[in-house]
C-alpha positions, -999 to +999 in steps of 0.1 A: -127+514-772-137+536-743-159+520-716-193+538-715-209+517-687-189+510-656-215+490-637-243+472-655-268+450-637-292+429-657-324+416-641-341+388-659-373+368-653-367+332-643-345+323-673-309+320-684-288+351-677-285+375-706-252+376-727-243+408-708-247+390-675-226+361-687-198+385-696-197+396-659-219+426-661-234+419-627-265+402-639-291+387-615-320+364-621-351+375-604-373+346-593-410+347-584-414+352-547-426+319-531-464+317-532-469+350-549-504+353-563-510+315-566-517+302-601-525+336-617-496+343-642-503+380-645-502+385-607-471+364-603-454+387-629-463+417-608-446+401-578-414+396-599-417+433-609-416+443-573-386+422-566-369+439-596-376+473-582-358+464-550-328+454-571-325+488-589-316+507-558-286+529-566-291+528-604-286+559-625-313+548-650-334+518-658-342+502-692-370+478-699-389+462-727-421+440-728-451+447-705-438+425-677-406+445-673-421+480-680-439+482-647-407+474-628-389+501-647-417+526-642-419+520-605-381+521-602-381+555-619-408+569-596-393+555-564-357+565-571-363+596-593-342+582-622-348+580-659-367+550-674-358+541-710-384+519-726-379+497-757-414+484-763-428+457-785-459+435-784-480+461-766-513+446-754-534+477-761-524+474-797-535+437-798-572+437-787-577+402-800-556+390-771-583+400-746-603+368-752-572+346-749-558+363-718-589+374-699-581+395-669-544+390-676-549+412-707-563+440-686-534+437-661-508+437-688-524+467-705-524+486-672-487+477-666-478+491-700 
């Protein structure tokens, strides 16, 4: 089988590396910057997004899914003039009942999407 991707870097929020990263695809865990945004989960997520953007320098394209990765992909695309491929699910604007549960976090995640 012909190799289609020579260099794949996987950035994941503070969790176990993806299967691709475990296979030596050059994965990286992106951790929340120390003290970023205090206890507000939505703002901490935006801090991680900014760290992810730094890690995409030199990429030919970026792929993301979920609201918390989409902003990193979009900003990477704008900053580096590269394509951003989105596989989206669980979009907050399509789940208005989450607004009461998430409060301001709902509005931030909707903005990020």
